[in-house]
C-alpha positions in Angstrom: -26.6 -9.2 10.4 -24.8 -6.6 8.2 -21.7 -6.8 6.0 -19.0 -4.8 4.9 -16.7 -6.0 1.3 -13.2 -5.1 1.4 -10.8 -4.7 -1.5 -7.4 -4.4 -2.1 -6.0 -4.1 -5.9 -2.0 -4.4 -6.1 0.1 -4.9 -8.8 0.4 -9.0 -8.5 -2.9 -9.5 -6.7 -6.3 -9.0 -6.0 -8.0 -9.9 -2.6 -11.1 -9.7 -0.8 -13.0 -10.5 1.9 -16.4 -9.9 3.6 -16.7 -9.0 7.3 -19.7 -8.5 9.9 -19.5 -4.4 10.5 -20.3 -5.2 14.3 -17.0 -7.3 14.7 -14.9 -6.0 13.0 -11.3 -7.8 13.8 -8.1 -8.4 12.2 -8.6 -12.1 11.7 -10.7 -12.4 8.2 -12.7 -15.1 8.1 -14.3 -15.4 4.4 -11.6 -13.5 1.9 -10.5 -14.5 -1.7 -7.3 -13.8 -3.9 -6.6 -14.2 -7.3 -3.5 -12.9 -9.6 -4.2 -9.5 -11.2 -6.2 -9.6 -14.1 -4.2 -7.2 -16.5 -5.7 -8.4 -19.8 -7.8 -5.4 -20.9 -8.9 -2.0 -19.0 -12.2 -3.7 -18.1 -10.9 -6.8 -17.0 -10.2 -5.4 -13.3 -13.1 -4.4 -12.7 -15.3 -7.6 -14.0 -12.7 -9.9 -11.9 -13.4 -7.8 -8.5 -17.5 -8.3 -9.2 -16.9 -11.8 -9.8 -15.0 -12.1 -6.9 -17.7 -10.7 -4.3 -20.4 -12.4 -6.2 -18.4 -16.1 -5.6 -18.1 -15.0 -1.7 -21.8 -13.9 -1.4 -22.7 -17.1 -3.1 -19.9 -19.6 -1.5 -21.6 -18.0 2.0 -25.4 -17.7 1.2 -25.0 -14.1 1.7 -27.1 -12.0 0.1 -26.6 -8.4 -1.4 -28.7 -6.5 0.7 -27.0 -7.9 3.9 -23.9 -5.7 2.4 -23.8 -2.0 3.6 -20.8 -1.0 1.4 -18.1 -2.2 -0.9 -15.0 -0.7 0.1 -11.7 -0.7 -2.6 -7.7 0.1 -1.7 -5.9 0.0 -4.4 -2.3 1.1 -5.8 -2.7 4.5 -6.9 -3.2 7.0 -8.7 -6.7 7.3 -8.8 -9.6 9.4 -8.8 -11.7 8.3 -6.0 -14.4 10.1 -7.0 -15.0 8.7 -10.4 -13.6 5.6 -9.5 -11.3 5.4 -11.8 -7.2 4.2 -11.5 -5.0 5.9 -14.3 -1.4 6.3 -14.8 -0.3 3.2 -12.5 3.1 1.4 -13.2 2.4 -2.0 -12.8 -1.6 -3.0 -13.4 -0.8 -2.3 -17.3 -3.4 0.6 -18.2 -3.0 4.2 -18.8 -6.8 4.4 -17.3 -8.9 1.7 -15.7 -12.6 1.9 -14.5 -13.1 0.2 -12.1 -16.4 1.8 -10.0 -18.8 1.8 -12.7 -18.5 -1.8 -13.4 -19.2 -2.8 -10.0 -22.4 0.0 -9.2 -23.6 -1.6 -12.2 -23.9 -5.4 -10.7 -24.3 -3.9 -6.7 -26.5 -0.5 -7.6 -28.0 -0.1 -4.5 -24.5 -1.1 -2.4 -22.5 2.3 -1.8 -19.3 1.6 -3.4 -15.9 3.9 -1.8 -12.5 3.6 -3.0 -9.1 4.8 -1.5 -5.4 4.5 -2.8 -4.5 1.6 -1.1 -2.0 3.1 1.3 -4.3 5.9 2.6 -6.6 2.6 3.3 -3.5 0.9 5.0 -2.9 3.5 7.3 -6.4 3.8 8.5 -6.4 -0.4 8.9 -2.5 0.3 11.2 -4.5 3.4 12.7 -8.0 0.9 13.7 -6.6 -2.7 14.2 -2.7 -1.5 15.3 -1.3 0.9 16.2 -0.4 2.7 19.9 -3.1 5.3 21.3 0.1 7.9 21.6 0.5 7.4 18.1 -2.9 7.2 16.4 -3.0 11.4 15.6 0.2 11.4 13.8 0.8 8.1 11.7 2.1 7.5 8.4 2.5 3.8 7.0 4.7 3.1 3.6 4.3 -0.3 1.5 7.5 -1.0 0.6 6.4 -4.2 -2.5 5.9 -3.9 -6.0 5.7 -0.3 -6.1 6.3 2.5 -2.6 3.7 3.9 -1.5 1.9 5.7 1.4 -0.7 6.8 3.9 -0.1 9.9 6.7 -2.5 10.6 9.3 -1.9 14.3 10.6 -3.2 16.1 13.6 -5.9 13.1 13.6 -7.0 13.5 10.1 -6.3 11.1 7.0 -4.0 13.3 4.1 -5.8 13.1 1.2 -5.1 16.0 -1.0 -7.3 17.0 -4.4 -7.7 13.6 -5.8 -6.9 11.0 -3.2 -2.9 11.2 -4.2 -1.5 13.3 -0.9 1.3 10.4 -0.1 2.6 8.6 -3.3 6.1 9.3 -2.2 7.4 6.1 -3.6 7.7 8.6 -7.0 9.3 11.7 -5.0 13.2 12.3 -7.0 15.4 11.5 -4.2 18.7 11.2 -7.1 19.5 12.9 -10.1 20.5 9.8 -11.5 19.5 8.7 -14.8 18.1 5.3 -12.9 14.2 5.0 -14.5 11.0 4.3 -12.6 8.1 2.2 -14.1 6.4 5.5 -13.5 8.2 6.7 -16.6 10.9 9.4 -15.3 14.0 8.6 -13.1 15.7 9.1 -10.1 12.3 7.8 -8.0 12.4 6.1 -4.7 10.6 3.5 -6.0 13.6 3.0 -8.9 15.3 2.1 -6.3 13.7 0.4 -3.4 10.8 -1.4 -4.8 10.5 -4.9 -6.1 9.8 -3.7 -9.8 13.1 -1.1 -9.0 15.2 -3.9 -7.6 14.2 -6.2 -10.7 15.8 -3.5 -12.8 18.8 -3.1 -11.1 19.1 -7.1 -11.0 18.9 -6.5 -14.6 21.0 -3.6 -15.3 24.0 -5.5 -13.1 24.0 -8.3 -16.1 22.2 -11.0 -13.1 19.3 -13.2 -13.3 18.0 -13.5 -10.1 14.5 -13.1 -9.0 14.0 -9.9 -5.8 13.5 -13.5 -3.3 17.1 -14.7 -4.8 18.9 -11.1 -4.6 18.2 -11.7 -0.9 19.2 -15.0 -0.8 22.6 -13.5 -1.9 23.2 -10.6 -0.2 22.4 -13.1 2.6 25.3 -15.4 1.5 27.5 -12.2 1.2 28.0 -11.7 -2.5 28.7 -8.2 -3.5 26.9 -7.6 -6.7 23.8 -8.2 -4.1 25.2 -6.7 -1.5 25.6 -3.6 -3.2 22.2 -3.3 -5.0 20.8 -4.1 -1.2 22.6 -1.7 0.0 21.8 0.9 -2.0 18.3 0.5 -1.9 18.3 0.9 1.9 20.3 4.1 1.5 17.3 5.8 -0.6 15.0 4.2 1.9 16.8 6.6 4.8 16.6 9.1 2.6 12.9 8.6 1.3 12.5 7.8 5.1 14.0 10.9 6.5 11.8 13.0 3.9 8.7 11.5 5.0 9.7 12.9 7.9 10.8 15.8 7.5 7.2 16.5 5.7 4.7 14.8 7.9 6.1 14.7 11.6 4.9 11.8 12.4 5.0 9.8 16.0 5.8 6.7 14.2 6.4 5.0 10.9 4.9 1.9 10.5 6.3 -0.2 7.3 5.1 -3.0 5.4 4.4 -5.2 2.0 6.5 -8.2 0.9 10.0 -6.4 0.6 9.7 -6.5 4.0 10.0 -10.0 4.5 13.7 -9.5 3.8 13.4 -6.7 6.8 16.5 -8.1 8.6 18.6 -7.1 5.5 17.5 -3.2 5.9 15.8 -2.0 8.5 18.5 -2.3 11.8 20.1 -0.6 9.1 17.5 2.2 8.8 17.9 2.5 12.4 21.1 2.8 13.0 21.1 5.1 10.5 19.4 7.9 12.2 20.4 6.4 15.8 23.8 7.8 14.2 22.9 10.4 11.9 19.5 11.7 12.3 20.4 15.5 11.3 21.7 13.8 8.0 18.5 13.0 7.1 15.8 14.3 9.2 15.4 17.9 10.8 12.7 16.4 12.5 12.6 14.4 15.9 13.1 10.4 15.0 10.0 9.2 14.7 9.2 5.1 15.9 10.2 3.0 13.0 8.4 -0.8 12.9 6.9 -3.1 11.0 3.4 -3.6 10.8 1.9 -7.1 12.3 -0.9 -7.2 9.6 1.1 -8.9 7.1 -0.8 -8.8 3.3 -4.4 -8.6 4.4 -2.9 -5.1 5.4 -5.4 -3.7 2.5 -8.1 -6.0 3.2 -8.0 -4.6 6.8 -7.8 -1.3 5.5 -10.4 -1.2 3.3 -12.7 -2.4 5.9 -11.7 0.2 8.1 -12.6 2.7 5.6 -15.8 1.7 5.4 -16.4 1.5 9.6 -15.2 5.0 9.3 -17.1 6.3 6.3 -20.4 4.8 8.3 -19.5 6.0 11.8 -19.0 9.9 10.5 -15.3 9.1 12.3 -13.4 12.6 12.1 -10.4 11.4 10.7 -12.0 11.3 7.5 -13.0 15.0 7.9 
């Protein structure tokens, strides 16, 4: 049997999995999860090699049974060179990943993609309705905010594979700092990293989880932070709709664990005041049902589509 390896690199965790090529489903049985290694620039690549090797050994699989290794990673990245650069949440300015994997698995093709671009492939393959597939957006809201876009049946990548870095679009002229080094980014208001800074600036010592708990209890400070994050997320989603005109926008990531506090408000904003936020027809906005494994599933979908020479990647 032939297998695909999937890797999902996030600011908090690295996930790896092995799945059968010919029976690719959203139920991944062989998988592993660890905190992201940030010891030095080389530690992340070494961690991925070790995790893949461990999965192979534990499941009595040979390297020759692996068709490809497919990595979905927080960006930005140079997908061809296999280098992550200028990432706000991985600890180092330049992180070489692909070279280390090629050294350990020289006969196995290694493919890399921005995590949100990978995730939109996962949504496309495992979840999207048929009428949504050709014009589809995925937004991840977690430690950071990222986006993946399919327009007219093709994945939008750009020159280096970072075409939909929507979290670092400037949506305010305020001096609110973002972890990327500039100010006014959507991520600075609505992502986990941004919320932590907003909490700190308010004089509180809550975790992000406690922030949402306090907001549900009616705490005015917590509610103000959440309301601000929701407002800017509405602006961000509206801009995405202006730029890409999708049929559907799927949202995922750790922040959506508290979607009951903000998603109904976002939908109401578009229903009651659409022209305030977008010039185009309002798309369907929904949560992905793929959960924490969407990055892995996106990586696997990338491997599948490359092998099949699917037009979505052309």
